[in-house]
N, C-alpha and C positions, 0 to 999 in steps of 0.2 A: 795240676789237678789230677788226682788218681781216683779210681772207682773200683771198689771191691765187688765181687759177685753178689754177696748177700746184700750189700748196700744197694745195688741196682735192683735185685728182685724186690726188696722192701719198698723202694721208691715207686717201682711200677705197680706193685700191689695196691698202693693207695692212690695212684694217679692214673686214671683210665686212659687219657690221651697218650701218656708215655707208654703204656702197655700196648696200645694199638700201633704207636710208631715203632716199637720194638718188633712186633708181629709182622708189620709191613716191611720192615728193613730185612728181616729174615727171609721174607717172600722175595724181595728184590735180589738178595744174594743167591737164593735158590734159582731164580730166573737167570741170573748171571752164569750160574753153573751150567745151565743147559743151552745158553745162547752165546756166551763168550768163551768160557773154559774149553770147549770142544775144539776151538781154533788151534790150540796149542798141540793137540795130538792128531789132528786131521791128516797131516801128510804121512806120519808113520803108519797110520792105519790104511790109508789108501794105497800105499806101496807095499802093504802086507809085511812090514818089518815087525809088527807086533799085533797081537789079537786085540779086538776092541775092549774086552773085559780087563785084560791086563793093562792096556793103555789108560783106561779110566781109573783104575786103582793107582797107578803110577801118578796120574795127574792130580789125584786127590792129596797123595802124600807130598808131592812137590809144591802144590799150591800152599799146603800148611807150612812147609819149610820156608817157602818164599815170604809168607806173611811174617813168620817169627824172625828170620834172619834179617831180612831187609828193614823191617820195623825197628829192630835193635840197632842197626847201622844208621838208618836215617828215616825219620817219620815225616819227611817234608811233604810227601804227596798228601798224606792225611791232613796236614796243617794247611796246605793250600786249599783243599776242598772245604775245610772247616771254616776258613776265613773268606771264602769266595762270595758268600751272600750273607745278608743280615736278616735274621728272622725275629730279632728282638723288637719289642714295641716300647718306646720310651715312656718311662714312668710306670711301667706295668707291675714290676716286681714279681715275686713268686705267686702272689694271688691272682695275677693276671696273666699267668703263663699259658692258659689253655688256648688262646687264639694262635699264638705262634706254633704251638704243637699241632693244632688243627691244620694249619697251613702246611706243616712238615708232613702230616699224614696224607694230605692231598697231593703233595709232590711225589710221595712214594707210590701212591695209588695210580697216579698218571704214568709214572715210570713203568709200573707193572703192565698197565694196559698196552703201552707202546711196545714193550718187549715181547709180550705174549703174541701180539699181532704179527710182529716180525718173524717170531719163531714159527707161527702157523704157516707162513709162506716160505719157510726155510731160508730166510734172509739173514745172514750174520751181522745184523745192525750192531752198533757199538753201544753196549750197556753203559760204559763210561760217559759217553756223550749224552745219552738219555738221562743219566743221573744229573749231569751238570745242567742240562737244559730244563729238566723238571724242577730242580731246586731253584733255578733262576726265575723261571715263570712264576712259581709260588711266592717267592720273596717279593717280586714286583707287585704281584696282586695284594699281598699283605701290606706292604708299605704304600702302595698307591702311586709309586713312581720308580725310577730307576735308582733311587737312593738305597734300595735293597740290594744293590749289585756293587761288589768291591772291584772297581776297574783294574786296579793294579794286579789282583789275583787272576782276573779274567784274561788279562794279557798272556799269562802263562798257559792258560787253556788254549788260546788261539795259536800260540807258538807251538804247543804240543800237537795241535791238529795238523799243522803243516809238517812238523818234524816226523810224526808217526807215518805219514804218507809218503813224502818225498825221500826221507832217509831210509825207510823200509825198502822202497823200490831200488834205490841206488846200491844199498848195501847187499841186497839180494842179488843184484846183477854182478856186482864186483866179486862177491864170495864165490858165486858159481863160476865165473871166469877164472878166478884164482885156483879153485879146486880142479877145474878141467886142466889147467896148466901144470899143476903139481903132479897130477896122475896121468899126464898125457902118454907116457911110455909104459904104464902099468898094464899088466894082463887083466882085461875086464872081468874074467871069471874070478880071478884072485881077489879083486876088490869088492866083490859082491857081498861077502860076509862082513867085511870091514865097514862098508857103508850102511849096512843093515843095523849093526850094533852102534855106529856113529849116530845114525838118525834117531835111534832110541834115546841116545844121550842128549841129542839136540832137542828132542821133544820134551825130555825131562827139563832141560834148561828153560825152554819156553813156558812150561807149566810153572816152574819155580818163579819166573819173572811176572807171570800172570798174577800169581798170589801176591807178589810184592807190589804190584801196581793196583789191581782192582781191590784186593783185600784191604788195603789202607783207605781207599775211598769210601767203602761201605762202613768200615769200622768208625770213620769220622762222623758218619750219619748217626750212629748209635750215640757217640759222645756228644754230638750236637743236641739230640733229643734229651739227654740227661741234663745238659746245661740249661736248656729251655725250661725243663720241669721244675728246675730249682729257681728260676727267674733271674739267673745271672745274665748280665749284659756284656760283660767282658771276661775273657779267659786268655791270659798271656802265654800259658804253657800247660800241656797236658801230657800224661804218659798213657800209652795204649796197654790196657791190662791183658795179661796172658790168657785168661779165661775167654776173653773176646776174640783173641787170635784163634783159639781152638774152635769156638762156635762158628766163626766165619769160614774156616777151613772145612769143617764137617758138612755144613749146610751147602757150600759150593760143590763139594764132592758128590753129595747126594743129587744135586741138580744135574751134574754131568751124567751121572748114571741113569737118570730118569729119561732125559730127552735129547742127549747130545748127538745122536746118530743122524738126525736130519740136517744139522748144521755141518757135521763132518762130511756128509755127502755133497753138500753144496760147495764147500770150500776145497775139500781134498779130491773130489772126483769130477765135479761139473766144470769148475772154473779153469783149471789147468790139469794136465796129465804130467806127473813128475816121475822121474826115475829116483832110485834111492839116494844117489849122490846129490840130486837136485833137492830132495826133500831135506837132506842134512844141511845143505847150504841155506835153504830158506829159514830153517829153525835157528841156525847159528846166527844169521843176520838179524832175524827178528828178536832173539834173546839179547843180542848186543845192543840194539836200538833201545829196548826196554830198560837194560841195565843203565845206560847213560842217562835216560830220561828220569829213572827213579832217583839216582844219585844227585841229579840236578833239581829234583822237586817238580818236574813237569808231569801233570797228570794226563798222559797220552792214552790213546786207545789201543788196547792189545789187539783188538780185531783188526783195525786199520794197518798196524804194524805187520802182523802176520801175513795178511792177505796181500799187501803191497810187496812184501818181501818175496812172496810166491810168484807175483807177477813179474817181478825183476828177474827172478831165476829163470822163469819160462821165456822171457823176452831176450835173455842172453843167448839162447840158441836161435830163435827166430820170433818175430812179433806175432805171427800167426799162431804160435803155440798157446797163446792166451785166448780163451773164449770170451771175446769182448762183449757178447750180448749179456753174459752173466755179470761181467764187470760193470756194465751200465746199469744193471739192476742194483748191484751193490752200492755203487756211487750215488745213485738216486736215493737209496735208503739212508746213506750217510748224510747227504746234503739236507734231506728233509727232517732228519732227526732233531736238529737244533730248534728250528722254527716250529716243527710239528709238536714235539714233546713239550717245548716250552709253552706253546699256546694251550695244549691240553692241561699242563700243570697250573697255568693261570686261571683257566675256566673252572677247573675242579676246586681250586682253592676258594675262588669267589663263591662257588656253589656250597661248599662245606662250611665256610664261615657264616653264610646266611642261614644255612639249615641248623647248624649246631651253635 
């Protein structure tokens, strides 16, 4: 299945629910830009390796490249999200496509409520898991049972949840130790410039992989909305259009420039205090984890991966280097995202279906 830009615009112009889904999806991508994308550049800003405005521009460009390049290599993350839930209603056809689209609207609305609330308190909650939870809650409400959830695809989500946390921390710890060992005899003053540039490169890699992971997730929602608008019940294969990659990258970059500093402060300044070489180690570890996850089709959280990598780096020196009170707040937000956003998605879907 392929979708041209004018074909999409034409369909949205005559299908109000699809138009609303498209607007809400853009809103969710915008929110992702100011709640998730800043994690990629938090450390390089906090260590003063790069100025905020330049870092935001770099993140926007690398997000776009990540979306384009990784989608060309493997669109498996988008396929996993696309197949994770079932928004179709048996026997509805194109004429009865409005109810599934209304449910999808409700899911996106719930995700935005959850994400904005987290941003208000400066908590870098996972937009990826909010998306997964919101879609799942809405699909259950629409189907009236767990039949709306594809268990095989959900297993990948659970694996990704564990992988993004445990592997991020472990790789952060190992990369930091390895970096210290390699440069143990180097003159500290001489390595300062090297690690400043290396950290900028590491942040660029993180932004690239953020686009590769999260960009695919949100593009799959666009495609899901289009499929539902047509009343299709099965899609065996689809191609992500280039215009959708550009749209996703631009909106994500705009979101980062609008509200990213609050999350940058929480992650890069409050949770741990890192030196330049440590910031480089956390970015390299986080980007490595995301690359493996993207190639294997696991929809992991970029927020979890980056923040746990930073914890691992800080813990490689001493456990007390981590501000555990901030970590507790983050973990609480992460744990609550699945049931919390899922319940909101369920309730909003029931409300929207009854109203509309």
